[in-house]
C-alpha positions as YAML, in Angstrom:
chain: A
units: angstrom
residues:
- id: 1
  name: UNK
  ca: [198.61, -33.43, 78.35]
- id: 2
  name: UNK
  ca: [199.11, -31.90, 74.93]
- id: 3
  name: UNK
  ca: [196.75, -29.22, 73.67]
- id: 4
  name: UNK
  ca: [195.48, -31.49, 70.86]
- id: 5
  name: UNK
  ca: [194.73, -34.21, 73.43]
- id: 6
  name: UNK
  ca: [192.74, -31.75, 75.54]
- id: 7
  name: UNK
  ca: [190.69, -30.77, 72.48]
- id: 8
  name: UNK
  ca: [190.04, -34.46, 71.77]
- id: 9
  name: UNK
  ca: [188.96, -35.11, 75.37]
- id: 10
  name: UNK
  ca: [186.53, -32.20, 75.09]
- id: 11
  name: UNK
  ca: [185.08, -33.79, 71.93]
- id: 12
  name: UNK
  ca: [184.73, -37.10, 73.75]
- id: 13
  name: UNK
  ca: [182.95, -35.44, 76.67]
- id: 14
  name: UNK
  ca: [180.50, -33.72, 74.29]
- id: 15
  name: UNK
  ca: [179.72, -37.03, 72.58]
- id: 16
  name: UNK
  ca: [179.30, -38.75, 75.96]
- id: 17
  name: UNK
  ca: [176.82, -36.07, 77.06]
- id: 18
  name: UNK
  ca: [174.81, -36.58, 73.86]
- id: 19
  name: UNK
  ca: [174.92, -40.34, 74.38]
- id: 20
  name: UNK
  ca: [173.69, -40.11, 77.99]
- id: 21
  name: UNK
  ca: [170.87, -37.79, 76.92]
- id: 22
  name: UNK
  ca: [169.82, -40.12, 74.11]
- id: 23
  name: UNK
  ca: [169.89, -43.21, 76.33]
- id: 24
  name: UNK
  ca: [167.79, -41.41, 78.97]
- id: 25
  name: UNK
  ca: [165.18, -40.43, 76.38]
- id: 26
  name: UNK
  ca: [164.96, -44.06, 75.25]
- id: 27
  name: UNK
  ca: [165.10, -45.46, 78.81]
- id: 28
  name: UNK
  ca: [167.93, -47.78, 77.71]
- id: 29
  name: UNK
  ca: [171.22, -48.78, 79.28]
- id: 30
  name: UNK
  ca: [174.77, -49.27, 78.04]
- id: 31
  name: UNK
  ca: [177.71, -51.45, 79.06]
- id: 32
  name: UNK
  ca: [181.21, -51.36, 77.60]
- id: 33
  name: UNK
  ca: [184.28, -53.60, 77.26]
- id: 34
  name: UNK
  ca: [187.56, -51.78, 76.82]
- id: 35
  name: UNK
  ca: [191.02, -53.02, 75.99]
- id: 36
  name: UNK
  ca: [193.31, -50.45, 74.34]
- id: 37
  name: UNK
  ca: [191.39, -47.52, 75.84]
- id: 38
  name: UNK
  ca: [191.82, -49.07, 79.31]
- id: 39
  name: UNK
  ca: [188.81, -47.38, 80.90]
- id: 40
  name: UNK
  ca: [188.99, -44.04, 79.11]
- id: 41
  name: UNK
  ca: [185.54, -44.40, 77.52]
- id: 42
  name: UNK
  ca: [183.99, -45.33, 80.84]
- id: 43
  name: UNK
  ca: [185.72, -42.42, 82.53]
- id: 44
  name: UNK
  ca: [184.41, -39.95, 79.97]
- id: 45
  name: UNK
  ca: [180.88, -41.36, 80.26]
- id: 46
  name: UNK
  ca: [181.12, -41.28, 84.05]
- id: 47
  name: UNK
  ca: [182.08, -37.61, 83.97]
- id: 48
  name: UNK
  ca: [178.61, -36.73, 82.65]
- id: 49
  name: UNK
  ca: [176.09, -35.85, 85.37]
- id: 50
  name: UNK
  ca: [173.30, -38.42, 85.39]
- id: 51
  name: UNK
  ca: [175.35, -41.15, 83.73]
- id: 52
  name: UNK
  ca: [174.42, -43.56, 86.51]
- id: 53
  name: UNK
  ca: [170.84, -43.55, 85.21]
- id: 54
  name: UNK
  ca: [171.89, -45.32, 81.99]
- id: 55
  name: UNK
  ca: [175.47, -46.55, 82.27]
- id: 56
  name: UNK
  ca: [175.47, -50.14, 83.55]
- id: 57
  name: UNK
  ca: [179.24, -50.28, 83.81]
- id: 58
  name: UNK
  ca: [182.27, -51.60, 82.04]
- id: 59
  name: UNK
  ca: [184.79, -54.38, 81.74]
- id: 60
  name: UNK
  ca: [188.41, -53.35, 81.32]
- id: 61
  name: UNK
  ca: [189.88, -56.42, 79.67]
- id: 62
  name: UNK
  ca: [193.42, -55.46, 78.81]
- id: 63
  name: UNK
  ca: [194.92, -58.95, 78.49]
- id: 64
  name: UNK
  ca: [193.90, -62.16, 76.79]
- id: 65
  name: UNK
  ca: [193.28, -63.79, 80.18]
- id: 66
  name: UNK
  ca: [191.04, -60.91, 81.27]
- id: 67
  name: UNK
  ca: [188.98, -61.22, 78.09]
- id: 68
  name: UNK
  ca: [188.56, -64.94, 78.70]
- id: 69
  name: UNK
  ca: [187.67, -64.63, 82.40]
- id: 70
  name: UNK
  ca: [185.53, -61.51, 82.32]
- id: 71
  name: UNK
  ca: [183.69, -61.95, 79.03]
- id: 72
  name: UNK
  ca: [183.97, -65.72, 78.53]
- id: 73
  name: UNK
  ca: [185.80, -65.34, 75.22]
- id: 74
  name: UNK
  ca: [187.08, -68.47, 73.55]
- id: 75
  name: UNK
  ca: [190.84, -68.91, 74.05]
- id: 76
  name: UNK
  ca: [191.40, -70.73, 70.75]
- id: 77
  name: UNK
  ca: [189.46, -68.05, 68.85]
- id: 78
  name: UNK
  ca: [191.61, -65.35, 70.43]
- id: 79
  name: UNK
  ca: [194.75, -67.23, 69.46]
- id: 80
  name: UNK
  ca: [193.51, -67.85, 65.91]
- id: 81
  name: UNK
  ca: [192.14, -64.37, 65.21]
- id: 82
  name: UNK
  ca: [194.41, -62.30, 67.44]
- id: 83
  name: UNK
  ca: [193.54, -59.88, 70.20]
- id: 84
  name: UNK
  ca: [193.15, -57.03, 67.70]
- id: 85
  name: UNK
  ca: [190.62, -58.32, 65.20]
- id: 86
  name: UNK
  ca: [187.07, -58.03, 63.98]
- id: 87
  name: UNK
  ca: [186.21, -61.35, 65.60]
- id: 88
  name: UNK
  ca: [187.60, -60.34, 68.99]
- id: 89
  name: UNK
  ca: [185.78, -57.00, 69.02]
- id: 90
  name: UNK
  ca: [182.54, -58.76, 68.07]
- id: 91
  name: UNK
  ca: [183.00, -61.43, 70.74]
- id: 92
  name: UNK
  ca: [183.77, -58.77, 73.34]
- id: 93
  name: UNK
  ca: [180.56, -56.84, 72.56]
- id: 94
  name: UNK
  ca: [178.50, -60.01, 72.64]
- id: 95
  name: UNK
  ca: [180.21, -60.99, 75.90]
- id: 96
  name: UNK
  ca: [179.26, -57.66, 77.46]
- id: 97
  name: UNK
  ca: [175.61, -58.27, 76.63]
- id: 98
  name: UNK
  ca: [175.83, -61.78, 78.07]
- id: 99
  name: UNK
  ca: [177.46, -60.60, 81.31]
- id: 100
  name: UNK
  ca: [175.27, -57.53, 81.88]
- id: 101
  name: UNK
  ca: [171.63, -56.63, 81.69]
- id: 102
  name: UNK
  ca: [172.35, -53.60, 79.48]
- id: 103
  name: UNK
  ca: [170.33, -52.92, 76.35]
- id: 104
  name: UNK
  ca: [173.35, -51.83, 74.32]
- id: 105
  name: UNK
  ca: [177.00, -52.82, 74.42]
- id: 106
  name: UNK
  ca: [180.21, -51.62, 72.85]
- id: 107
  name: UNK
  ca: [183.70, -53.05, 72.78]
- id: 108
  name: UNK
  ca: [187.10, -51.83, 71.65]
- id: 109
  name: UNK
  ca: [190.44, -53.53, 71.12]
- id: 110
  name: UNK
  ca: [193.50, -52.15, 69.39]
- id: 111
  name: UNK
  ca: [197.15, -51.18, 69.33]
- id: 112
  name: UNK
  ca: [197.90, -47.78, 70.83]
- id: 113
  name: UNK
  ca: [201.66, -48.23, 70.66]
- id: 114
  name: UNK
  ca: [204.37, -47.28, 70.86]
- id: 115
  name: UNK
  ca: [205.16, -50.78, 69.60]
- id: 116
  name: UNK
  ca: [203.06, -53.44, 67.91]
- id: 117
  name: UNK
  ca: [202.09, -56.89, 69.11]
- id: 118
  name: UNK
  ca: [203.96, -58.94, 66.52]
- id: 119
  name: UNK
  ca: [200.90, -59.28, 64.29]
- id: 120
  name: UNK
  ca: [200.38, -57.71, 60.89]
- id: 121
  name: UNK
  ca: [198.37, -54.90, 62.51]
- id: 122
  name: UNK
  ca: [200.23, -51.59, 62.57]
- id: 123
  name: UNK
  ca: [200.13, -49.34, 65.62]
- id: 124
  name: UNK
  ca: [196.91, -47.31, 65.51]
- id: 125
  name: UNK
  ca: [194.76, -50.25, 64.37]
- id: 126
  name: UNK
  ca: [191.54, -50.34, 66.38]
- id: 127
  name: UNK
  ca: [188.56, -52.66, 66.07]
- id: 128
  name: UNK
  ca: [185.29, -51.72, 67.73]
- id: 129
  name: UNK
  ca: [181.90, -53.39, 67.90]
- id: 130
  name: UNK
  ca: [178.43, -52.38, 68.94]
- id: 131
  name: UNK
  ca: [175.67, -54.76, 69.91]
- id: 132
  name: UNK
  ca: [172.11, -54.63, 71.15]
- id: 133
  name: UNK
  ca: [169.60, -57.11, 72.46]
- id: 134
  name: UNK
  ca: [167.41, -56.52, 69.41]
- id: 135
  name: UNK
  ca: [169.89, -56.30, 66.54]
- id: 136
  name: UNK
  ca: [173.03, -57.61, 64.97]
- id: 137
  name: UNK
  ca: [176.51, -56.92, 66.25]
- id: 138
  name: UNK
  ca: [178.34, -54.49, 63.99]
- id: 139
  name: UNK
  ca: [182.10, -54.10, 63.75]
- id: 140
  name: UNK
  ca: [184.23, -51.20, 62.60]
- id: 141
  name: UNK
  ca: [187.92, -50.91, 61.85]
- id: 142
  name: UNK
  ca: [189.83, -47.69, 62.40]
- id: 143
  name: UNK
  ca: [193.40, -46.67, 61.67]
- id: 144
  name: UNK
  ca: [194.56, -43.77, 63.83]
- id: 145
  name: UNK
  ca: [197.82, -41.86, 63.85]
- id: 146
  name: UNK
  ca: [199.56, -40.04, 66.65]
- id: 147
  name: UNK
  ca: [201.10, -40.93, 69.96]
- id: 148
  name: UNK
  ca: [199.76, -43.52, 72.37]
- id: 149
  name: UNK
  ca: [197.38, -41.21, 74.26]
- id: 150
  name: UNK
  ca: [196.17, -39.53, 71.11]
- id: 151
  name: UNK
  ca: [195.30, -42.92, 69.59]
- id: 152
  name: UNK
  ca: [193.47, -43.95, 72.76]
- id: 153
  name: UNK
  ca: [191.44, -40.73, 72.83]
- id: 154
  name: UNK
  ca: [190.62, -40.97, 69.11]
- id: 155
  name: UNK
  ca: [189.47, -44.55, 69.69]
- id: 156
  name: UNK
  ca: [187.24, -43.41, 72.56]
- id: 157
  name: UNK
  ca: [185.65, -40.74, 70.36]
- id: 158
  name: UNK
  ca: [185.08, -43.26, 67.56]
- id: 159
  name: UNK
  ca: [183.42, -45.71, 69.94]
- id: 160
  name: UNK
  ca: [181.16, -43.04, 71.44]
- id: 161
  name: UNK
  ca: [180.19, -41.95, 67.92]
- id: 162
  name: UNK
  ca: [179.59, -45.59, 66.91]
- id: 163
  name: UNK
  ca: [177.24, -46.10, 69.88]
- id: 164
  name: UNK
  ca: [175.36, -42.87, 69.13]
- id: 165
  name: UNK
  ca: [174.72, -44.09, 65.58]
- id: 166
  name: UNK
  ca: [173.68, -47.55, 66.82]
- id: 167
  name: UNK
  ca: [170.99, -46.24, 69.12]
...
């Protein structure tokens, strides 16, 4: 792992610790759906002692079929909007709430590279969404640079930060 990636992982772990602390104080729970980060966010959250008190779990939905089966996403919507889109991130977050009993949900989908998916999205494009049982689902678009792992770690940090701001 490159030195810059280690620094980024440390940032992610710090954010995860803050998130776990905040969720505990609120007595709330969190569930996550991950695509391009392929479990990295969940791993970072799970590395925090006491995470099991507030982390419901996650769905790692890397493919279109996984998103459809695990989160009940609409196949035609995925084909129309693409796997890396605002609509897909929003549907993933809403799907997490529907499939869990968590109070908050987050979802991430994107292109970590090294190549694209044939869409107009360049490598480094990441869409994330946050949802709660009491509020609207919010979406965010990010454009990251770097290699595949660096993009994945930056996406994880952005999602953790997004959740912290949501709650």
